[in-house]
Structures are given as C-alpha cells and as structure tokens.
VOMI-775805 format. One record per atom (N, C-alpha, C): residue in one letter; x, y, z; residue number from 1. Coordinates in steps of 0.1 Angstrom, whole numbers, plus 5000, padded with zeros to 4 digits. Example, Ala and Ser with C-alpha at 12.3 -4.5 7.8 and 13.67 -1.06 7.14 Angstrom:
residues 2
[site A,[5132,4943,5078],1];
[site A,[5123,4955,5078],1];
[site A,[5132,4967,5078],1];
[site S,[5128,4978,5071],2];
[site S,[5137,4989,5071],2];
[site S,[5129,5000,5079],2];
//
This chain:
residues 259
[site M,[7481,2494,3224],1];
[site M,[7483,2508,3226],1];
[site M,[7495,2509,3235],1];
[site R,[7504,2520,3232],2];
[site R,[7515,2522,3240],2];
[site R,[7515,2537,3246],2];
[site L,[7520,2538,3258],3];
[site L,[7521,2551,3265],3];
[site L,[7535,2552,3272],3];
[site V,[7540,2564,3273],4];
[site V,[7552,2566,3281],4];
[site V,[7549,2577,3291],4];
[site D,[7551,2574,3304],5];
[site D,[7550,2584,3314],5];
[site D,[7563,2590,3316],5];
[site T,[7564,2603,3311],6];
[site T,[7578,2609,3310],6];
[site T,[7582,2616,3322],6];
[site H,[7575,2616,3333],7];
[site H,[7579,2623,3345],7];
[site H,[7572,2617,3357],7];
[site V,[7579,2610,3365],8];
[site V,[7574,2603,3377],8];
[site V,[7585,2604,3388],8];
[site H,[7581,2603,3400],9];
[site H,[7590,2603,3412],9];
[site H,[7588,2589,3419],9];
[site L,[7592,2579,3412],10];
[site L,[7590,2565,3417],10];
[site L,[7598,2562,3430],10];
[site D,[7607,2571,3433],11];
[site D,[7615,2568,3446],11];
[site D,[7607,2572,3458],11];
[site E,[7596,2579,3457],12];
[site E,[7588,2584,3468],12];
[site E,[7584,2572,3478],12];
[site E,[7585,2575,3491],13];
[site E,[7582,2565,3501],13];
[site E,[7567,2560,3499],13];
[site S,[7558,2568,3494],14];
[site S,[7544,2563,3493],14];
[site S,[7543,2552,3483],14];
[site F,[7553,2549,3475],15];
[site F,[7553,2538,3465],15];
[site F,[7560,2526,3471],15];
[site D,[7567,2527,3482],16];
[site D,[7576,2516,3486],16];
[site D,[7569,2503,3489],16];
[site A,[7557,2503,3494],17];
[site A,[7550,2491,3498],17];
[site A,[7544,2483,3487],17];
[site E,[7542,2490,3475],18];
[site E,[7536,2483,3464],18];
[site E,[7542,2487,3450],18];
[site R,[7555,2489,3450],19];
[site R,[7560,2494,3437],19];
[site R,[7558,2483,3426],19];
[site T,[7560,2471,3429],20];
[site T,[7558,2460,3419],20];
[site T,[7544,2461,3413],20];
[site E,[7534,2462,3422],21];
[site E,[7520,2463,3418],21];
[site E,[7517,2475,3410],21];
[site I,[7524,2486,3413],22];
[site I,[7522,2499,3406],22];
[site I,[7527,2497,3391],22];
[site L,[7538,2490,3390],23];
[site L,[7544,2488,3377],23];
[site L,[7534,2478,3369],23];
[site Q,[7529,2469,3375],24];
[site Q,[7519,2460,3369],24];
[site Q,[7507,2467,3364],24];
[site R,[7502,2476,3372],25];
[site R,[7490,2483,3368],25];
[site R,[7493,2492,3357],25];
[site A,[7505,2498,3357],26];
[site A,[7509,2507,3346],26];
[site A,[7509,2499,3333],26];
[site A,[7515,2487,3333],27];
[site A,[7516,2479,3321],27];
[site A,[7502,2475,3316],27];
[site Q,[7493,2472,3325],28];
[site Q,[7480,2469,3321],28];
[site Q,[7473,2480,3314],28];
[site Q,[7477,2492,3316],29];
[site Q,[7471,2504,3309],29];
[site Q,[7479,2508,3297],29];
[site G,[7489,2500,3293],30];
[site G,[7496,2503,3281],30];
[site G,[7509,2510,3283],30];
[site V,[7513,2513,3295],31];
[site V,[7525,2521,3298],31];
[site V,[7537,2511,3295],31];
[site V,[7545,2515,3285],32];
[site V,[7557,2507,3281],32];
[site V,[7570,2512,3287],32];
[site A,[7570,2525,3291],33];
[site A,[7582,2531,3297],33];
[site A,[7579,2542,3306],33];
[site I,[7587,2544,3316],34];
[site I,[7585,2554,3327],34];
[site I,[7599,2561,3329],34];
[site V,[7599,2574,3329],35];
[site V,[7611,2581,3333],35];
[site V,[7609,2586,3347],35];
[site T,[7617,2581,3356],36];
[site T,[7617,2585,3370],36];
[site T,[7627,2596,3373],36];
[site I,[7624,2606,3380],37];
[site I,[7631,2619,3380],37];
[site I,[7637,2621,3394],37];
[site G,[7650,2625,3394],38];
[site G,[7657,2629,3406],38];
[site G,[7654,2643,3410],38];
[site T,[7655,2646,3423],39];
[site T,[7653,2660,3428],39];
[site T,[7665,2664,3437],39];
[site L,[7673,2654,3442],40];
[site L,[7685,2656,3449],40];
[site L,[7695,2645,3446],40];
[site L,[7707,2645,3451],41];
[site L,[7716,2634,3448],41];
[site L,[7710,2621,3453],41];
[site S,[7704,2621,3465],42];
[site S,[7699,2608,3470],42];
[site S,[7688,2603,3462],42];
[site T,[7679,2611,3457],43];
[site T,[7668,2606,3449],43];
[site T,[7672,2603,3435],43];
[site S,[7682,2610,3430],44];
[site S,[7688,2607,3417],44];
[site S,[7695,2593,3417],44];
[site Q,[7702,2590,3428],45];
[site Q,[7708,2577,3430],45];
[site Q,[7697,2566,3430],45];
[site R,[7686,2569,3437],46];
[site R,[7675,2559,3438],46];
[site R,[7669,2558,3424],46];
[site A,[7668,2568,3417],47];
[site A,[7662,2567,3403],47];
[site A,[7670,2558,3395],47];
[site V,[7683,2559,3395],48];
[site V,[7692,2551,3387],48];
[site V,[7691,2536,3392],48];
[site E,[7690,2534,3405],49];
[site E,[7689,2520,3410],49];
[site E,[7676,2514,3405],49];
[site L,[7665,2522,3405],50];
[site L,[7652,2516,3400],50];
[site L,[7653,2513,3385],50];
[site A,[7660,2522,3377],51];
[site A,[7662,2520,3363],51];
[site A,[7670,2507,3360],51];
[site V,[7680,2505,3368],52];
[site V,[7688,2493,3366],52];
[site V,[7680,2480,3369],52];
[site R,[7671,2481,3379],53];
[site R,[7664,2470,3383],53];
[site R,[7652,2466,3374],53];
[site H,[7646,2476,3368],54];
[site H,[7634,2474,3360],54];
[site H,[7636,2479,3346],54];
[site R,[7634,2470,3336],55];
[site R,[7638,2474,3322],55];
[site R,[7628,2485,3317],55];
[site E,[7616,2486,3322],56];
[site E,[7607,2496,3317],56];
[site E,[7609,2510,3323],56];
[site I,[7619,2511,3333],57];
[site I,[7621,2524,3340],57];
[site I,[7635,2529,3335],57];
[site F,[7634,2543,3332],58];
[site F,[7646,2550,3329],58];
[site F,[7647,2562,3339],58];
[site A,[7659,2567,3340],59];
[site A,[7662,2577,3350],59];
[site A,[7666,2591,3345],59];
[site A,[7662,2602,3352],60];
[site A,[7668,2615,3350],60];
[site A,[7674,2619,3363],60];
[site V,[7685,2626,3363],61];
[site V,[7692,2630,3376],61];
[site V,[7694,2645,3376],61];
[site G,[7692,2650,3388],62];
[site G,[7694,2665,3390],62];
[site G,[7690,2669,3403],62];
[site V,[7689,2683,3405],63];
[site V,[7685,2689,3417],63];
[site V,[7673,2699,3415],63];
[site H,[7662,2696,3421],64];
[site H,[7650,2705,3419],64];
[site H,[7653,2719,3424],64];
[site P,[7648,2729,3418],65];
[site P,[7651,2743,3422],65];
[site P,[7647,2746,3437],65];
[site N,[7637,2739,3442],66];
[site N,[7633,2741,3456],66];
[site N,[7643,2735,3466],66];
[site Y,[7652,2727,3461],67];
[site Y,[7661,2719,3470],67];
[site Y,[7676,2723,3468],67];
[site V,[7679,2734,3460],68];
[site V,[7693,2736,3457],68];
[site V,[7700,2741,3469],68];
[site T,[7693,2746,3479],69];
[site T,[7700,2750,3492],69];
[site T,[7705,2738,3500],69];
[site Q,[7699,2726,3496],70];
[site Q,[7703,2714,3503],70];
[site Q,[7714,2706,3496],70];
[site A,[7719,2712,3485],71];
[site A,[7728,2705,3476],71];
[site A,[7742,2712,3477],71];
[site S,[7753,2704,3476],72];
[site S,[7766,2710,3476],72];
[site S,[7773,2708,3462],72];
[site D,[7784,2714,3461],73];
[site D,[7792,2712,3449],73];
[site D,[7796,2698,3447],73];
[site A,[7799,2691,3459],74];
[site A,[7803,2677,3458],74];
[site A,[7791,2669,3453],74];
[site D,[7779,2672,3457],75];
[site D,[7767,2666,3452],75];
[site D,[7766,2667,3437],75];
[site W,[7769,2679,3432],76];
[site W,[7768,2682,3417],76];
[site W,[7778,2673,3410],76];
[site I,[7790,2672,3415],77];
[site I,[7800,2663,3409],77];
[site I,[7795,2649,3408],77];
[site A,[7789,2644,3419],78];
[site A,[7784,2631,3419],78];
[site A,[7772,2629,3409],78];
[site I,[7763,2639,3408],79];
[site I,[7752,2639,3399],79];
[site I,[7758,2639,3384],79];
[site S,[7768,2647,3382],80];
[site S,[7774,2647,3368],80];
[site S,[7780,2634,3364],80];
[site R,[7785,2626,3374],81];
[site R,[7790,2613,3371],81];
[site R,[7778,2603,3369],81];
[site L,[7768,2604,3377],82];
[site L,[7756,2596,3375],82];
[site L,[7750,2598,3362],82];
[site A,[7750,2610,3357],83];
[site A,[7744,2614,3344],83];
[site A,[7749,2606,3333],83];
[site R,[7761,2601,3334],84];
[site R,[7768,2594,3323],84];
[site R,[7764,2579,3323],84];
[site E,[7756,2575,3333],85];
[site E,[7752,2561,3333],85];
[site E,[7743,2558,3322],85];
[site Q,[7743,2545,3317],86];
[site Q,[7736,2542,3305],86];
[site Q,[7721,2543,3307],86];
[site R,[7716,2540,3319],87];
[site R,[7701,2541,3321],87];
[site R,[7696,2555,3324],87];
[site V,[7705,2564,3324],88];
[site V,[7701,2578,3326],88];
[site V,[7698,2585,3313],88];
[site V,[7686,2589,3311],89];
[site V,[7682,2594,3298],89];
[site V,[7679,2609,3298],89];
[site G,[7680,2616,3310],90];
[site G,[7676,2630,3311],90];
[site G,[7684,2636,3323],90];
[site I,[7684,2650,3322],91];
[site I,[7690,2658,3332],91];
[site I,[7679,2666,3339],91];
[site G,[7678,2665,3352],92];
[site G,[7668,2673,3360],92];
[site G,[7661,2664,3370],92];
[site E,[7653,2669,3377],93];
[site E,[7644,2681,3374],93];
[site E,[7651,2694,3378],93];
[site T,[7651,2703,3369],94];
[site T,[7657,2716,3372],94];
[site T,[7647,2727,3367],94];
[site G,[7652,2739,3368],95];
[site G,[7643,2750,3364],95];
[site G,[7642,2761,3375],95];
[site L,[7631,2768,3375],96];
[site L,[7629,2779,3385],96];
[site L,[7615,2778,3391],96];
[site D,[7614,2782,3404],97];
[site D,[7602,2781,3411],97];
[site D,[7601,2794,3420],97];
[site L,[7591,2802,3417],98];
[site L,[7588,2814,3425],98];
[site L,[7576,2813,3433],98];
[site Y,[7570,2801,3433],99];
[site Y,[7558,2800,3441],99];
[site Y,[7560,2800,3456],99];
[site W,[7570,2792,3460],100];
[site W,[7573,2790,3475],100];
[site W,[7581,2802,3480],100];
[site K,[7589,2808,3472],101];
[site K,[7598,2819,3476],101];
[site K,[7607,2816,3488],101];
[site T,[7612,2803,3488],102];
[site T,[7620,2799,3499],102];
[site T,[7635,2798,3495],102];
[site V,[7638,2799,3482],103];
[site V,[7651,2797,3477],103];
[site V,[7655,2809,3468],103];
[site P,[7666,2816,3471],104];
[site P,[7670,2828,3463],104];
[site P,[7670,2825,3448],104];
[site L,[7664,2834,3440],105];
[site L,[7663,2832,3426],105];
[site L,[7677,2831,3420],105];
[site D,[7687,2839,3424],106];
[site D,[7700,2838,3419],106];
[site D,[7706,2824,3420],106];
[site L,[7704,2818,3432],107];
[site L,[7709,2805,3434],107];
[site L,[7702,2794,3425],107];
[site Q,[7689,2796,3423],108];
[site Q,[7681,2787,3414],108];
[site Q,[7687,2789,3400],108];
[site R,[7689,2801,3396],109];
[site R,[7695,2803,3382],109];
[site R,[7708,2796,3380],109];
[site E,[7717,2798,3391],110];
[site E,[7730,2791,3390],110];
[site E,[7729,2776,3387],110];
[site W,[7720,2770,3395],111];
[site W,[7719,2755,3393],111];
[site W,[7712,2752,3380],111];
[site F,[7702,2760,3376],112];
[site F,[7696,2758,3363],112];
[site F,[7706,2758,3352],112];
[site R,[7715,2767,3353],113];
[site R,[7726,2768,3342],113];
[site R,[7735,2756,3343],113];
[site R,[7737,2751,3354],114];
[site R,[7746,2739,3355],114];
[site R,[7739,2727,3348],114];
[site H,[7726,2726,3350],115];
[site H,[7719,2715,3344],115];
[site H,[7718,2717,3328],115];
[site L,[7716,2729,3324],116];
[site L,[7715,2732,3310],116];
[site L,[7729,2729,3303],116];
[site A,[7739,2732,3310],117];
[site A,[7753,2730,3304],117];
[site A,[7755,2715,3304],117];
[site L,[7752,2707,3314],118];
[site L,[7754,2693,3314],118];
[site L,[7745,2686,3304],118];
[site S,[7733,2691,3302],119];
[site S,[7725,2685,3291],119];
[site S,[7731,2687,3278],119];
[site R,[7737,2698,3275],120];
[site R,[7743,2701,3262],120];
[site R,[7756,2692,3261],120];
[site E,[7763,2691,3272],121];
[site E,[7776,2684,3271],121];
[site E,[7773,2669,3268],121];
[site L,[7763,2663,3274],122];
[site L,[7760,2649,3273],122];
[site L,[7751,2645,3262],122];
[site G,[7744,2656,3257],123];
[site G,[7734,2653,3246],123];
[site G,[7722,2646,3252],123];
[site K,[7719,2648,3265],124];
[site K,[7707,2642,3271],124];
[site K,[7697,2654,3274],124];
[site P,[7684,2651,3272],125];
[site P,[7674,2662,3274],125];
[site P,[7673,2667,3288],125];
[site V,[7670,2679,3290],126];
[site V,[7668,2685,3303],126];
[site V,[7653,2686,3306],126];
[site C,[7650,2683,3318],127];
[site C,[7636,2682,3323],127];
[site C,[7633,2695,3331],127];
[site I,[7625,2704,3327],128];
[site I,[7624,2717,3332],128];
[site I,[7611,2720,3340],128];
[site H,[7613,2724,3352],129];
[site H,[7602,2728,3361],129];
[site H,[7601,2743,3361],129];
[site C,[7589,2748,3359],130];
[site C,[7586,2762,3358],130];
[site C,[7573,2765,3366],130];
[site R,[7574,2771,3377],131];
[site R,[7562,2774,3385],131];
[site R,[7562,2789,3389],131];
[site E,[7553,2796,3383],132];
[site E,[7552,2811,3385],132];
[site E,[7565,2818,3382],132];
[site A,[7572,2813,3371],133];
[site A,[7585,2818,3368],133];
[site A,[7588,2818,3353],133];
[site E,[7577,2821,3346],134];
[site E,[7579,2820,3331],134];
[site E,[7589,2829,3325],134];
[site E,[7589,2842,3329],135];
[site E,[7599,2851,3323],135];
[site E,[7613,2848,3327],135];
[site P,[7616,2845,3340],136];
[site P,[7630,2842,3343],136];
[site P,[7635,2829,3336],136];
[site V,[7625,2819,3335],137];
[site V,[7629,2807,3329],137];
[site V,[7632,2809,3314],137];
[site L,[7624,2817,3308],138];
[site L,[7626,2821,3294],138];
[site L,[7640,2828,3292],138];
[site E,[7643,2837,3301],139];
[site E,[7656,2844,3301],139];
[site E,[7667,2834,3301],139];
[site E,[7667,2824,3310],140];
[site E,[7677,2814,3310],140];
[site E,[7678,2805,3298],140];
[site L,[7666,2802,3293],141];
[site L,[7665,2793,3281],141];
[site L,[7671,2801,3268],141];
[site R,[7667,2814,3268],142];
[site R,[7672,2822,3256],142];
[site R,[7688,2822,3257],142];
[site R,[7693,2824,3269],143];
[site R,[7707,2825,3271],143];
[site R,[7714,2812,3266],143];
[site A,[7708,2800,3270],144];
[site A,[7713,2787,3266],144];
[site A,[7711,2785,3251],144];
[site A,[7700,2789,3246],145];
[site A,[7697,2787,3232],145];
[site A,[7706,2795,3223],145];
[site A,[7712,2805,3228],146];
[site A,[7722,2813,3220],146];
[site A,[7733,2805,3215],146];
[site E,[7736,2794,3222],147];
[site E,[7747,2784,3219],147];
[site E,[7742,2773,3209],147];
[site G,[7729,2773,3206],148];
[site G,[7724,2763,3197],148];
[site G,[7710,2758,3202],148];
[site P,[7703,2750,3194],149];
[site P,[7690,2745,3198],149];
[site P,[7690,2737,3211],149];
[site L,[7680,2738,3219],150];
[site L,[7679,2731,3231],150];
[site L,[7673,2718,3229],150];
[site R,[7675,2708,3238],151];
[site R,[7669,2695,3238],151];
[site R,[7664,2693,3252],151];
[site G,[7650,2692,3253],152];
[site G,[7644,2690,3266],152];
[site G,[7629,2691,3266],152];
[site V,[7624,2692,3277],153];
[site V,[7609,2692,3279],153];
[site V,[7605,2702,3290],153];
[site M,[7595,2709,3287],154];
[site M,[7588,2717,3298],154];
[site M,[7578,2708,3304],154];
[site H,[7581,2704,3316],155];
[site H,[7573,2693,3323],155];
[site H,[7561,2699,3330],155];
[site S,[7550,2691,3329],156];
[site S,[7537,2695,3335],156];
[site S,[7534,2709,3332],156];
[site F,[7534,2712,3319],157];
[site F,[7532,2726,3314],157];
[site F,[7518,2731,3318],157];
[site A,[7518,2744,3323],158];
[site A,[7506,2751,3327],158];
[site A,[7507,2766,3324],158];
[site G,[7516,2769,3315],159];
[site G,[7519,2783,3313],159];
[site G,[7511,2789,3301],159];
[site S,[7516,2800,3296],160];
[site S,[7509,2807,3285],160];
[site S,[7512,2801,3271],160];
[site L,[7504,2803,3262],161];
[site L,[7506,2799,3248],161];
[site L,[7519,2806,3242],161];
[site E,[7521,2818,3246],162];
[site E,[7533,2825,3241],162];
[site E,[7546,2818,3246],162];
[site T,[7546,2814,3259],163];
[site T,[7557,2807,3264],163];
[site T,[7559,2794,3258],163];
[site A,[7548,2787,3256],164];
[site A,[7549,2774,3249],164];
[site A,[7555,2775,3235],164];
[site R,[7550,2785,3228],165];
[site R,[7555,2786,3214],165];
[site R,[7570,2790,3214],165];
[site E,[7574,2798,3223],166];
[site E,[7588,2802,3223],166];
[site E,[7597,2790,3227],166];
[site C,[7592,2782,3237],167];
[site C,[7599,2770,3240],167];
[site C,[7601,2760,3229],167];
[site V,[7590,2758,3222],168];
[site V,[7590,2749,3210],168];
[site V,[7600,2755,3200],168];
[site G,[7600,2768,3198],169];
[site G,[7609,2774,3188],169];
[site G,[7623,2772,3192],169];
[site M,[7626,2771,3205],170];
[site M,[7640,2768,3209],170];
[site M,[7644,2754,3209],170];
[site G,[7634,2745,3205],171];
[site G,[7637,2731,3204],171];
[site G,[7631,2722,3215],171];
[site L,[7623,2727,3224],172];
[site L,[7618,2719,3235],172];
[site L,[7605,2713,3232],172];
[site S,[7602,2702,3239],173];
[site S,[7589,2696,3239],173];
[site S,[7580,2701,3250],173];
[site I,[7567,2698,3249],174];
[site I,[7558,2703,3260],174];
[site I,[7550,2691,3265],174];
[site S,[7551,2689,3278],175];
[site S,[7545,2677,3285],175];
[site S,[7533,2681,3293],175];
[site F,[7522,2674,3292],176];
[site F,[7510,2676,3299],176];
[site F,[7508,2666,3310],176];
[site S,[7504,2670,3322],177];
[site S,[7501,2661,3333],177];
[site S,[7486,2661,3336],177];
[site G,[7482,2656,3347],178];
[site G,[7468,2656,3351],178];
[site G,[7462,2669,3351],178];
[site I,[7469,2680,3352],179];
[site I,[7463,2693,3352],179];
[site I,[7455,2695,3340],179];
[site L,[7459,2689,3329],180];
[site L,[7451,2690,3316],180];
[site L,[7437,2686,3318],180];
[site T,[7434,2676,3327],181];
[site T,[7421,2671,3328],181];
[site T,[7412,2678,3338],181];
[site Y,[7417,2688,3345],182];
[site Y,[7409,2695,3355],182];
[site Y,[7398,2704,3348],182];
[site K,[7387,2705,3355],183];
[site K,[7376,2713,3350],183];
[site K,[7380,2727,3347],183];
[site K,[7389,2733,3355],184];
[site K,[7393,2747,3353],184];
[site K,[7403,2749,3342],184];
[site S,[7408,2738,3336],185];
[site S,[7419,2739,3326],185];
[site S,[7415,2740,3312],185];
[site A,[7403,2746,3309],186];
[site A,[7399,2748,3295],186];
[site A,[7409,2755,3287],186];
[site A,[7415,2766,3292],187];
[site A,[7425,2773,3285],187];
[site A,[7437,2765,3282],187];
[site L,[7441,2756,3291],188];
[site L,[7453,2748,3289],188];
[site L,[7450,2737,3278],188];
[site R,[7437,2732,3278],189];
[site R,[7433,2723,3267],189];
[site R,[7434,2730,3253],189];
[site E,[7429,2742,3253],190];
[site E,[7430,2749,3240],190];
[site E,[7444,2751,3236],190];
[site L,[7453,2754,3245],191];
[site L,[7467,2756,3243],191];
[site L,[7473,2743,3237],191];
[site A,[7469,2732,3243],192];
[site A,[7475,2719,3239],192];
[site A,[7471,2716,3224],192];
[site R,[7460,2721,3220],193];
[site R,[7455,2719,3206],193];
[site R,[7465,2726,3196],193];
[site Q,[7472,2736,3201],194];
[site Q,[7480,2744,3192],194];
[site Q,[7495,2740,3192],194];
[site I,[7499,2730,3200],195];
[site I,[7512,2726,3201],195];
[site I,[7515,2716,3189],195];
[site P,[7526,2717,3182],196];
[site P,[7529,2708,3171],196];
[site P,[7529,2693,3176],196];
[site H,[7523,2684,3169],197];
[site H,[7521,2671,3173],197];
[site H,[7534,2664,3177],197];
[site D,[7545,2668,3170],198];
[site D,[7558,2661,3173],198];
[site D,[7565,2666,3185],198];
[site R,[7558,2675,3192],199];
[site R,[7564,2681,3205],199];
[site R,[7556,2677,3217],199];
[site L,[7546,2669,3216],200];
[site L,[7536,2666,3227],200];
[site L,[7541,2654,3234],200];
[site L,[7541,2655,3248],201];
[site L,[7543,2644,3257],201];
[site L,[7533,2643,3268],201];
[site V,[7532,2632,3274],202];
[site V,[7523,2631,3286],202];
[site V,[7530,2625,3298],202];
[site E,[7525,2628,3310],203];
[site E,[7532,2625,3322],203];
[site E,[7522,2624,3333],203];
[site T,[7526,2619,3345],204];
[site T,[7518,2619,3357],204];
[site T,[7523,2629,3367],204];
[site D,[7537,2630,3368],205];
[site D,[7543,2637,3379],205];
[site D,[7539,2630,3392],205];
[site S,[7537,2617,3391],206];
[site S,[7534,2608,3403],206];
[site S,[7544,2610,3414],206];
[site P,[7540,2611,3427],207];
[site P,[7526,2608,3432],207];
[site P,[7517,2620,3433],207];
[site Y,[7521,2631,3425],208];
[site Y,[7513,2644,3426],208];
[site Y,[7504,2645,3414],208];
[site L,[7496,2655,3414],209];
[site L,[7488,2660,3402],209];
[site L,[7479,2649,3396],209];
[site S,[7472,2642,3405],210];
[site S,[7463,2631,3400],210];
[site S,[7452,2637,3390],210];
[site P,[7450,2630,3379],211];
[site P,[7439,2635,3370],211];
[site P,[7426,2635,3376],211];
[site Q,[7417,2643,3370],212];
[site Q,[7403,2646,3375],212];
[site Q,[7396,2633,3380],212];
[site P,[7396,2622,3373],213];
[site P,[7388,2611,3378],213];
[site P,[7393,2605,3391],213];
[site V,[7406,2607,3394],214];
[site V,[7411,2602,3407],214];
[site V,[7417,2613,3415],214];
[site R,[7412,2625,3413],215];
[site R,[7418,2637,3420],215];
[site R,[7416,2635,3435],215];
[site G,[7426,2638,3443],216];
[site G,[7425,2637,3458],216];
[site G,[7432,2624,3462],216];
[site K,[7435,2615,3453],217];
[site K,[7441,2602,3456],217];
[site K,[7456,2603,3451],217];
[site R,[7464,2594,3456],218];
[site R,[7478,2594,3452],218];
[site R,[7479,2590,3437],218];
[site N,[7486,2598,3430],219];
[site N,[7488,2595,3415],219];
[site N,[7498,2584,3413],219];
[site E,[7497,2577,3402],220];
[site E,[7507,2567,3398],220];
[site E,[7507,2565,3383],220];
[site P,[7517,2559,3377],221];
[site P,[7519,2559,3363],221];
[site P,[7507,2554,3355],221];
[site A,[7500,2544,3360],222];
[site A,[7488,2539,3352],222];
[site A,[7479,2550,3348],222];
[site H,[7478,2561,3356],223];
[site H,[7469,2572,3354],223];
[site H,[7473,2581,3342],223];
[site V,[7485,2579,3337],224];
[site V,[7488,2587,3325],224];
[site V,[7478,2585,3314],224];
[site R,[7472,2573,3314],225];
[site R,[7462,2570,3303],225];
[site R,[7450,2581,3304],225];
[site M,[7447,2585,3316],226];
[site M,[7436,2595,3317],226];
[site M,[7440,2608,3311],226];
[site T,[7452,2612,3313],227];
[site T,[7457,2625,3306],227];
[site T,[7457,2623,3291],227];
[site A,[7462,2611,3286],228];
[site A,[7462,2608,3272],228];
[site A,[7448,2608,3266],228];
[site E,[7438,2604,3274],229];
[site E,[7424,2604,3269],229];
[site E,[7420,2618,3267],229];
[site T,[7423,2627,3276],230];
[site T,[7419,2641,3275],230];
[site T,[7426,2647,3263],230];
[site L,[7439,2644,3262],231];
[site L,[7446,2650,3250],231];
[site L,[7440,2645,3237],231];
[site A,[7436,2632,3237],232];
[site A,[7430,2627,3225],232];
[site A,[7417,2635,3221],232];
[site E,[7409,2637,3231],233];
[site E,[7397,2645,3229],233];
[site E,[7400,2659,3224],233];
[site V,[7410,2665,3229],234];
[site V,[7414,2679,3225],234];
[site V,[7418,2679,3211],234];
[site L,[7426,2669,3207],235];
[site L,[7432,2668,3193],235];
[site L,[7422,2662,3183],235];
[site G,[7411,2656,3187],236];
[site G,[7402,2650,3178],236];
[site G,[7408,2637,3173],236];
[site L,[7416,2630,3181],237];
[site L,[7422,2617,3177],237];
[site L,[7417,2607,3186],237];
[site D,[7419,2594,3183],238];
[site D,[7416,2583,3192],238];
[site D,[7427,2581,3202],238];
[site L,[7425,2574,3213],239];
[site L,[7435,2572,3223],239];
[site L,[7447,2565,3217],239];
[site E,[7445,2555,3209],240];
[site E,[7456,2547,3204],240];
[site E,[7465,2556,3195],240];
[site Q,[7459,2565,3188],241];
[site Q,[7468,2575,3180],241];
[site Q,[7476,2584,3189],241];
[site V,[7470,2589,3199],242];
[site V,[7477,2598,3208],242];
[site V,[7488,2590,3216],242];
[site G,[7484,2578,3220],243];
[site G,[7494,2569,3226],243];
[site G,[7506,2567,3218],243];
[site E,[7504,2564,3205],244];
[site E,[7515,2561,3196],244];
[site E,[7523,2574,3193],244];
[site L,[7516,2585,3191],245];
[site L,[7522,2598,3188],245];
[site L,[7532,2602,3200],245];
[site T,[7526,2602,3212],246];
[site T,[7534,2606,3223],246];
[site T,[7545,2596,3227],246];
[site T,[7543,2583,3224],247];
[site T,[7554,2573,3226],247];
[site T,[7565,2575,3216],247];
[site I,[7562,2578,3204],248];
[site I,[7573,2581,3194],248];
[site I,[7580,2593,3198],248];
[site N,[7573,2603,3203],249];
[site N,[7580,2616,3207],249];
[site N,[7589,2613,3219],249];
[site A,[7584,2606,3229],250];
[site A,[7593,2603,3240],250];
[site A,[7605,2594,3237],250];
[site N,[7602,2585,3228],251];
[site N,[7613,2576,3224],251];
[site N,[7624,2584,3217],251];
[site R,[7620,2593,3208],252];
[site R,[7630,2602,3201],252];
[site R,[7637,2611,3211],252];
[site L,[7630,2617,3220],253];
[site L,[7636,2627,3229],253];
[site L,[7646,2621,3238],253];
[site F,[7641,2610,3245],254];
[site F,[7649,2604,3255],254];
[site F,[7658,2592,3251],254];
[site G,[7656,2588,3238],255];
[site G,[7664,2577,3233],255];
[site G,[7662,2564,3241],255];
[site L,[7649,2560,3242],256];
[site L,[7645,2549,3250],256];
[site L,[7647,2536,3243],256];
[site S,[7650,2536,3230],257];
[site S,[7652,2523,3223],257];
[site S,[7640,2514,3223],257];
[site L,[7628,2520,3223],258];
[site L,[7616,2512,3222],258];
[site L,[7614,2507,3208],258];
[site A,[7610,2494,3207],259];
[site A,[7608,2488,3194],259];
[site A,[7596,2494,3187],259];
//
C-alpha cells in the first residue's frame, strides 16, 4: 500500500529530536512521499533543505496568510528563487484567514495573488489555506481562473460542498486532514463522498490536526493512514484502493515521479 502526505510542516521544532524516527514510522505505514510546506522564507528554506536531504520529502515554498506582515518584498524575491529549485513541487502555503483577524485582509489578498501568479508562471500547484474565508478565497480564485484553469489544492478542506464543487470546477483538488475523522465531522464525510475520485488527496498538516484515534497528541505523517482509513469507509473502498487512488492523484498534481 502507498500513501502520500500532501501537507506537513516537518521543519517544526517539535520534530527536531526524532525526525529520522518519524520518517521511519511513516514508511512503516506505507507513506512513500511527504510534501513539507513553508510558511515564511525561513521555513521555506528549511523545507527545501529537508527535501534535498531525504528522497521521500518534497517541498512547497511560500508565506502563510497569518504571517504576511512578517515578510518583506526581499523575502518574496528569495522565495520566488527558491520556488525554481528541483525539489520544490508546490507554491504556498498561501490563501486567506479570517479566524484570527490579526492581518489586514487586503494585505492577505495581495500576497495570495503573488502566490497564484507564481504558481501559474512556474506550472507548480498552489497550496491554499482557507479558514473562515470561503467567499473572499473564491473571489481571488475566480479572478485567477479567468486567466485559465488553476492547478493546486484546497488543503485541510472543511468548507461547504458548494465551495468544494466550485474549486473542483476551477481545476483544484481537495485534500482532507484529520478533521475528516472527528466525531463532529459527519457533514464533511458526506461532502468527501461527493468529490470526484481524481481530485481527492489526504494529508496530516502535522504537527497539527491529529486524527481522532490520537487526538490531543502531536500529529505526524504516519497518521495520514488514519485519515485514509476514514476516507475509505466513506467511499466504500478498501484502504489499499484509497491509498493508490490518492497517491496517483498526488503524483500527478505535484509531479513527484513516483514509480
């Protein structure tokens, strides 16, 4: 069985003491590839370093919407250069976040547009964060889609079916995290059943959003199997089928060159 964890923050300090063991545990659960995601220039650089060091790790580079006030134009120039590295397969994490209300929406939009433009320029998928910001995110995606189909993923999706359908219609994939496994997520599981199979991805968003069986503990890539198990139940498939399906999808989207 094969799985790809399409969204991880492996640069986090909580992983420093046992990163090798974490990768070993992931491999034991069938994880053949991991996409580690940048949130600032510093973490994007670290993501690329990890990807260069470990053949199963790939990187995405960008500035998270909650951190755009900490980033400069010089940072963006450096990220744009990093994005051209061979081991970089995605742009982001980007998007909009209206949960914390600490960063002006106009500034978030500006940086989101930068990422979308870079994604189109390089032909690398964009990794999109959307928290309590579905309508403004859709506004930006519609604006970008007017130039042609989008390539990317709505990460850790927990929005409405209408939003998911519109995103799929614009060319995006939908990725599910441990949220899918939560007892309160019955509506999200029903939504997942209605997503086209060729647009489904799984992720952990490690070290956050641990699946139900390990909720309250630090998340890690090995736990993506638990989300895949829930997705398999939702779709009426076995785990191996969902693993292969989502691995093929991730391979196609990110160009991971998995055999």
